[in-house]
C-alpha positions as MATLAB code, in Angstrom:
seq = 'MTRSTALIHHTYLPPAEFDAPQVGVFKASTVIFPNVAAMRTREWMDKSAYTYGLHGTPTTFTLEERLATLEGGTHCILTPSGLAAIAHVNFALLKTGDEVLIPDNAYAPNKSLAEGELAQFGITHQVYDALDVNDLAARITPRTRLVWLEAAGSVTMEFPDLVALVQLCKARGVLCALDNTWGAGLAFNAFDLTPGQGALGVDLTIHALTKYPSGGGDVLMGSIVTRSDELARVLKLSHMRLGTGVGANDAEFVLRSLPSMPLRYKAQDMAARTLAAWCASQPAFSQVLHPALSSSPGHAHWQQLCVTPHVPEGQAAGIFSVVMEARFPAHAVDAFCDSLQLFKIGYSWGGPMSLVMPYNMASSRVRAASHLQGGRVVRFCIGLEHVSDLQNDIMRALKVASL';
ca = [
     129.916  174.366  -78.370;
     126.364  174.720  -77.082;
     125.724  174.912  -73.386;
     123.877  171.569  -73.368;
     126.859  169.824  -74.934;
     129.200  171.645  -72.564;
     127.349  170.055  -69.659;
     128.660  166.684  -70.910;
     132.012  167.672  -72.431;
     133.054  170.435  -70.048;
     136.754  171.257  -70.111;
     137.212  171.879  -66.385;
     139.206  169.341  -64.394;
     139.561  169.729  -60.608;
     143.114  169.851  -59.225;
     144.581  166.448  -58.442;
     146.081  167.308  -55.044;
     143.256  166.266  -52.724;
     143.426  163.917  -49.769;
     141.013  163.048  -46.964;
     140.466  160.294  -44.378;
     137.914  158.555  -46.588;
     138.614  157.168  -50.047;
     136.907  158.873  -52.975;
     133.899  157.091  -54.464;
     134.379  156.426  -58.166;
     131.264  155.273  -59.984;
     131.714  153.975  -63.486;
     130.612  151.468  -66.028;
     132.390  153.253  -68.888;
     136.042  154.153  -68.322;
     137.470  156.766  -70.688;
     140.741  155.969  -72.514;
     143.000  158.823  -73.643;
     143.673  157.083  -76.963;
     143.303  153.771  -78.821;
     146.797  152.642  -77.860;
     145.910  152.950  -74.176;
     142.674  151.049  -74.757;
     144.612  148.182  -76.334;
     147.412  147.999  -73.798;
     145.822  148.702  -70.429;
     145.820  145.795  -67.936;
     143.350  145.646  -65.078;
     144.256  142.294  -63.501;
     147.376  143.656  -61.790;
     145.588  146.877  -60.783;
     147.961  148.968  -62.888;
     145.183  150.549  -64.970;
     141.421  150.829  -65.476;
     139.431  149.405  -68.380;
     135.803  149.006  -67.317;
     133.864  149.629  -64.145;
     133.244  145.918  -63.585;
     136.988  145.275  -63.548;
     137.763  147.853  -60.896;
     137.908  151.512  -59.955;
     140.128  153.379  -57.488;
     137.467  152.695  -54.839;
     137.225  148.930  -55.326;
     140.957  148.489  -55.892;
     141.611  150.227  -52.562;
     139.096  148.039  -50.729;
     140.576  144.892  -52.255;
     144.097  145.830  -51.190;
     143.027  146.613  -47.627;
     141.094  143.358  -47.335;
     144.022  141.349  -48.663;
     146.179  142.905  -45.946;
     143.546  142.223  -43.285;
     143.309  138.535  -44.199;
     147.055  138.053  -44.658;
     146.837  137.442  -48.407;
     148.088  139.255  -51.489;
     145.147  139.144  -53.927;
     141.489  139.985  -53.327;
     138.333  139.810  -55.435;
     135.037  141.423  -54.426;
     131.686  139.695  -54.909;
     128.072  140.796  -54.316;
     127.722  138.669  -51.133;
     129.477  136.100  -49.007;
     127.498  133.323  -50.661;
     128.477  134.713  -54.061;
     132.113  134.374  -52.981;
     131.535  130.709  -52.087;
     129.770  130.115  -55.389;
     132.506  131.879  -57.336;
     135.220  129.676  -55.823;
     133.229  126.549  -56.653;
     132.431  127.590  -60.220;
     135.958  128.816  -60.967;
     137.833  125.822  -59.584;
     135.531  122.830  -60.175;
     134.406  121.069  -63.326;
     132.230  118.109  -64.262;
     133.535  114.938  -62.619;
     135.182  116.763  -59.708;
     134.210  116.429  -56.065;
     134.097  118.966  -53.246;
     134.073  118.152  -49.517;
     132.096  120.322  -47.090;
     131.978  120.143  -43.277;
     128.649  119.046  -41.852;
     128.532  122.159  -39.658;
     129.196  124.565  -42.531;
     127.126  127.557  -43.527;
     124.008  125.791  -44.813;
     123.755  127.545  -48.227;
     127.195  126.156  -49.100;
     125.748  122.635  -48.839;
     122.576  123.677  -50.639;
     124.655  124.995  -53.542;
     126.427  121.635  -53.769;
     123.112  119.787  -53.705;
     121.648  122.060  -56.368;
     123.695  123.801  -59.035;
     126.936  121.880  -58.523;
     125.108  118.554  -58.809;
     123.411  119.762  -61.998;
     126.864  120.450  -63.454;
     128.050  116.946  -62.608;
     130.100  118.002  -59.584;
     129.609  115.698  -56.609;
     130.112  116.427  -52.934;
     130.554  114.682  -49.623;
     129.966  115.981  -46.115;
     132.580  115.309  -43.457;
     132.827  115.678  -39.670;
     134.848  118.850  -39.051;
     136.000  117.575  -35.646;
     137.373  114.312  -37.056;
     140.477  114.667  -39.231;
     140.357  110.933  -39.960;
     136.855  111.286  -41.382;
     138.079  113.899  -43.841;
     141.080  111.723  -44.716;
     138.801  108.794  -45.485;
     136.635  110.879  -47.827;
     139.356  112.430  -49.990;
     139.458  110.587  -53.313;
     141.300  111.108  -56.625;
     138.257  113.130  -57.723;
     138.458  115.545  -54.771;
     139.561  118.966  -55.950;
     138.448  121.242  -53.133;
     137.878  121.006  -49.382;
     135.868  123.669  -47.598;
     136.795  124.558  -44.023;
     134.951  126.630  -41.467;
     136.194  127.907  -38.105;
     134.143  128.117  -36.036;
     131.306  126.026  -37.426;
     128.100  127.760  -38.349;
     125.453  127.885  -35.585;
     126.999  125.224  -33.304;
     130.396  126.923  -33.100;
     132.654  123.855  -33.078;
     136.270  124.871  -33.637;
     138.116  122.280  -35.753;
     141.763  121.308  -35.692;
     142.407  123.688  -38.559;
     146.140  123.030  -38.600;
     145.666  119.269  -38.980;
     142.962  119.675  -41.610;
     145.126  121.994  -43.713;
     148.151  119.721  -43.307;
     146.042  116.819  -44.580;
     144.864  118.783  -47.621;
     148.425  119.815  -48.442;
     149.665  116.231  -48.110;
     146.929  115.014  -50.462;
     147.452  117.836  -52.962;
     143.906  119.144  -52.559;
     142.997  122.837  -52.479;
     141.434  124.066  -49.241;
     139.210  127.121  -48.865;
     138.229  128.624  -45.521;
     135.059  130.532  -44.790;
     136.804  133.127  -42.618;
     133.763  135.251  -41.808;
     133.815  134.296  -38.101;
     137.522  135.063  -37.683;
     137.195  138.183  -39.858;
     140.955  138.257  -40.457;
     141.402  139.234  -36.790;
     141.098  136.101  -34.651;
     143.902  134.276  -36.501;
     145.881  134.419  -39.747;
     144.482  131.780  -42.077;
     147.509  132.029  -44.361;
     150.027  131.552  -41.541;
     148.572  129.045  -39.099;
     151.917  128.071  -37.558;
     154.012  131.257  -37.213;
     157.703  130.554  -36.997;
     157.263  126.873  -37.798;
     157.191  127.064  -41.589;
     154.500  128.401  -43.847;
     151.227  126.548  -43.448;
     147.992  128.115  -44.536;
     144.826  127.716  -46.508;
     144.871  128.265  -50.264;
     142.148  130.885  -50.147;
     139.550  132.435  -47.898;
     136.115  133.813  -48.445;
     134.713  136.512  -46.192;
     131.141  137.741  -45.918;
     131.875  141.453  -45.714;
     128.193  141.777  -44.913;
     129.140  141.017  -41.306;
     131.961  142.718  -39.384;
     133.637  144.676  -42.215;
     130.316  146.398  -42.976;
     129.226  146.595  -39.354;
     125.913  148.264  -40.078;
     123.638  145.454  -41.190;
     123.030  147.348  -44.422;
     125.546  146.059  -46.990;
     125.762  142.784  -48.909;
     129.273  141.967  -50.129;
     131.857  139.204  -50.109;
     135.528  138.728  -50.824;
     137.935  136.030  -51.952;
     141.555  136.310  -50.828;
     144.575  134.223  -51.779;
     148.365  134.355  -51.769;
     148.636  132.288  -54.933;
     149.304  134.219  -58.129;
     147.953  131.339  -60.218;
     144.770  130.958  -58.192;
     144.266  134.714  -58.383;
     144.602  134.612  -62.164;
     142.014  131.833  -62.485;
     139.604  133.511  -60.073;
     139.941  136.945  -61.689;
     139.347  135.629  -65.202;
     136.284  133.734  -64.008;
     135.128  136.865  -62.193;
     135.409  138.820  -65.451;
     133.385  136.231  -67.359;
     130.669  135.900  -64.715;
     130.346  139.662  -64.279;
     129.734  139.650  -60.525;
     130.757  143.171  -59.555;
     129.905  145.359  -56.567;
     128.497  148.865  -56.319;
     130.766  151.817  -55.518;
     128.594  153.029  -52.655;
     128.634  149.596  -51.030;
     132.423  149.559  -51.322;
     132.440  153.031  -49.750;
     130.424  151.804  -46.747;
     132.826  148.923  -46.114;
     135.867  151.179  -46.480;
     134.357  153.582  -43.979;
     133.740  150.823  -41.441;
     137.045  148.938  -41.739;
     139.076  151.192  -39.390;
     136.663  150.572  -36.502;
     136.283  146.842  -37.114;
     138.934  145.676  -34.598;
     137.287  147.784  -31.879;
     133.798  146.504  -32.675;
     135.011  142.905  -32.965;
     136.644  143.069  -29.537;
     133.664  144.773  -27.882;
     131.195  142.245  -29.267;
     133.571  139.396  -28.400;
     133.799  140.468  -24.750;
     130.044  140.984  -24.496;
     129.350  137.569  -25.999;
     131.741  135.855  -23.589;
     130.099  137.550  -20.619;
     126.643  136.482  -21.734;
     127.773  132.967  -22.689;
     129.331  132.442  -19.244;
     126.119  133.653  -17.594;
     123.979  131.416  -19.799;
     126.094  128.440  -18.727;
     124.717  128.965  -15.202;
     121.085  128.925  -16.319;
     119.262  125.594  -15.888;
     117.149  126.208  -19.017;
     120.267  125.793  -21.164;
     121.762  122.312  -21.226;
     124.791  123.428  -23.240;
     126.442  126.712  -24.231;
     128.484  126.701  -27.428;
     131.256  129.290  -27.614;
     134.846  128.384  -28.587;
     136.325  130.368  -25.690;
     134.429  128.251  -23.132;
     136.445  125.234  -22.000;
     133.359  123.013  -22.315;
     132.693  123.952  -25.939;
     133.653  121.458  -28.681;
     137.057  122.319  -30.131;
     138.053  124.738  -27.362;
     141.661  123.491  -27.392;
     141.902  124.110  -31.133;
     140.590  127.642  -30.649;
     143.277  128.202  -28.018;
     145.937  126.875  -30.371;
     145.137  129.449  -33.066;
     143.491  132.400  -31.354;
     145.396  132.722  -28.066;
     148.769  134.379  -28.641;
     151.387  136.151  -26.511;
     150.091  139.454  -27.896;
     146.441  138.532  -27.236;
     146.541  136.184  -24.213;
     142.764  136.189  -23.845;
     142.355  135.165  -27.485;
     139.840  136.538  -29.939;
     136.420  135.259  -30.994;
     133.420  136.597  -32.841;
     130.496  137.953  -30.820;
     128.362  134.876  -31.424;
     127.344  131.929  -29.297;
     124.592  129.340  -29.234;
     122.687  127.592  -26.477;
     121.004  124.215  -26.456;
     117.650  124.464  -24.727;
     116.834  121.724  -22.272;
     114.982  118.864  -23.930;
     111.908  119.626  -21.804;
     111.284  122.727  -23.919;
     109.202  121.775  -26.979;
     109.583  123.642  -30.243;
     106.708  126.032  -29.502;
     108.268  127.015  -26.153;
     111.606  127.751  -27.849;
     109.787  129.867  -30.411;
     107.956  131.675  -27.598;
     111.288  132.373  -25.917;
     112.645  133.970  -29.104;
     109.430  135.901  -29.704;
     109.526  137.263  -26.153;
     112.953  138.799  -26.511;
     112.713  142.550  -26.921;
     116.265  143.732  -27.554;
     117.309  140.656  -29.516;
     115.594  140.861  -32.884;
     114.811  137.762  -34.941;
     116.988  137.921  -38.013;
     119.855  136.367  -39.925;
     123.388  137.700  -40.245;
     125.521  139.312  -37.520;
     128.265  141.842  -36.905;
     125.950  144.869  -36.801;
     124.991  147.136  -33.898;
     121.769  145.255  -33.091;
     121.716  141.903  -31.313;
     119.966  139.067  -33.144;
     118.506  135.688  -32.234;
     117.504  132.686  -34.320;
     116.196  129.228  -33.363;
     117.445  126.187  -35.291;
     116.403  122.597  -35.698;
     119.796  120.989  -36.170;
     118.325  117.603  -37.088;
     117.121  119.052  -40.389;
     120.450  120.646  -41.320;
     122.964  117.888  -40.524;
     123.709  114.744  -42.450;
     124.521  112.845  -39.271;
     123.794  113.366  -35.587;
     126.486  115.228  -33.649;
     127.309  113.228  -30.510;
     129.002  116.251  -28.926;
     125.727  118.202  -28.880;
     123.121  117.802  -26.162;
     119.585  117.006  -27.177;
     117.281  119.981  -27.560;
     116.673  122.932  -29.840;
     119.551  125.272  -30.617;
     119.223  129.042  -30.314;
     121.956  131.310  -31.682;
     122.670  134.729  -30.210;
     124.579  137.305  -32.276;
     125.663  140.116  -29.996;
     125.487  143.730  -31.080;
     126.622  146.874  -29.272;
     123.947  147.106  -26.574;
     124.960  147.057  -22.897;
     125.525  143.517  -21.657;
     123.304  143.927  -18.593;
     120.363  144.954  -20.770;
     120.818  141.889  -22.976;
     121.076  139.626  -19.934;
     117.853  141.026  -18.492;
     116.184  140.522  -21.865;
     117.102  136.830  -21.847;
     115.917  136.442  -18.240;
     112.513  137.928  -19.080;
     112.098  135.690  -22.111;
     113.045  132.572  -20.173;
     110.201  133.247  -17.752;
     107.773  133.296  -20.672;
     109.157  130.067  -22.143;
     108.941  128.318  -18.753;
     105.235  129.049  -18.309;
];
């Protein structure tokens, strides 16, 4: 054998007995089979073997299992982003003639997907009021196959009566999927909403791992988790056909960050609550939206799920929004955001850097929300900076906006 060939077909194999705190990173498109019989009999769907890089490696299988445990499920599928996870659920479970229901306060791209690609495929959608169980009940029809849930709502942070919404879906025989990015598998167990009172939970969750599981603002990834063997089978087969895999190094980054996620989640939660309570005392803000504040829409529902004997203070993501007083025109709100120095203008959250983003809710809602004060909404996503520095940053920017 020539030396050049030996570089490819070298006979050395490292010893198998190696362990370390971090999982090994296995990069592969091609997976080598020992023989034809193995090639024909290997099964990847139950994680008992490897067939092709897209279908899983030791790295991605490990991440999937840890995420399933985190969320309280038994099966997990990785996708290239949180939005890809939403899209995958829709494409795998819906067909022409079906209908999907989406809360009006949902992550906006979920609604955009329904208005675009789903509509082109003959799949209709309706938008419902997440704070009104009766509104959802009135919109479920024989064509409804899937109901999306979100807790808390995107941007305006309303916390719905998740128990009642799931009970309604179960009674009507409709699948329900929760965008669990805010809760991150930590604030509550989406698959066991009523511990000790009988199993009640969503059928599946999606999670934008881009946020807290990554924690660095540098990874795009999503997950789908379920307890249903049949749903897992359908989702995995669709995943194979669509070919939406993730890179090994991205999986490595998430695996590395998972152990610290509960600590980061709690730190950012406490910082956000401190800032939200302070903002509630500022006359420039007519309303502060954070589920842990008693004045925030859905606070009682947040208490029901997120406050437990083990965590009496409850848990919440490090995000809150403020409604600027109506006297502030759009350009003044923009000037306020531009004047912030520590808060950077950017989407996403869960990373070390605090972010801010102004929103015009009138352009993103189907109907006006009576529980929201008039005025522009500004969302703060809290990072790992010291709370006093962030508070001073907001104070400085408010002076600019008030000029």
